[in-house]
C-alpha positions in Angstrom: 153.3 0.0 85.8 150.0 0.0 88.3 146.6 -0.7 86.8 145.7 2.7 87.4 148.9 4.4 85.5 148.3 1.8 82.4 146.7 4.1 79.4 143.8 2.0 77.6 144.6 1.6 74.5 143.0 0.4 71.2 143.8 -2.3 68.8 145.5 0.5 66.3 147.1 2.1 69.1 148.7 -1.1 70.3 149.6 -2.2 66.3 151.5 1.4 65.8 153.1 1.2 69.2 154.6 -2.3 67.9 155.2 -0.7 64.3 157.5 2.1 66.1 159.1 -0.1 68.9 160.5 -2.2 65.6 161.6 0.9 63.8 165.6 1.5 64.3 165.7 5.3 64.5 161.9 5.9 66.9 163.1 6.4 70.5 160.9 4.9 73.4 161.0 8.4 74.3 158.6 9.3 71.3 156.3 6.5 72.0 155.7 7.8 75.2 155.2 11.3 74.3 152.6 9.8 72.2 150.9 7.3 73.9 152.0 7.2 77.3 153.8 4.3 77.5 157.1 3.9 79.1 159.9 1.9 77.8 159.1 -0.8 80.6 155.6 -0.7 79.4 156.4 -1.2 75.6 158.7 -4.2 76.7 155.5 -5.4 79.0 153.3 -4.7 75.3 156.0 -6.3 73.1 156.3 -9.2 75.5 152.2 -9.9 75.3 151.6 -9.2 72.0 154.3 -11.1 70.2 155.4 -14.6 69.8 158.6 -15.5 72.5 161.0 -15.7 69.4 160.0 -12.4 68.2 159.9 -10.6 71.3 163.3 -12.2 71.6 164.7 -11.1 68.6 163.3 -7.4 69.1 164.9 -7.5 72.7 168.2 -8.0 71.5 167.9 -6.2 68.4 167.2 -2.8 70.8 169.0 -3.9 73.6 171.9 -0.9 74.0 170.6 0.6 70.4 171.7 4.0 70.8 169.4 4.7 68.5 166.4 3.6 71.0 167.3 5.8 73.6 167.2 9.9 73.7 169.9 10.1 75.8 172.4 7.8 73.9 171.3 9.6 70.2 173.5 12.4 68.7 172.6 15.6 70.7 172.2 17.4 67.3 169.1 15.0 66.4 166.0 16.5 68.5 163.5 15.2 66.0 161.3 11.6 66.8 161.5 11.0 62.5 163.8 11.4 59.9 163.4 14.5 58.3 162.9 12.9 54.9 159.6 10.8 56.2 156.1 11.9 54.7 153.7 13.7 56.6 152.0 11.2 58.8 148.6 12.2 60.3 146.4 10.3 62.5 149.1 7.5 62.2 148.5 7.3 58.6 150.8 7.9 56.0 149.0 10.7 53.9 148.4 9.9 50.1 151.1 10.2 47.9 
């Protein structure tokens, strides 16, 4: 990704992207939809922000995981989050 296309991200957005990247059921396409950061950008961000061992563990975890790639998911699953998950607004879980 070139410097021109790289979105400017706040610390809170970076934290949320890392959280979404670690979630098993959040596809890379959801991150790109919300933050404009493609899979390669997420990998670059994770490499930069995580310790080496954490990055390697994450890469091993998400490599070839069907739930992290929309094209590998069950075609009946069209959502970015679990239907039972509470509403999220402004990247914060609503009060319970």
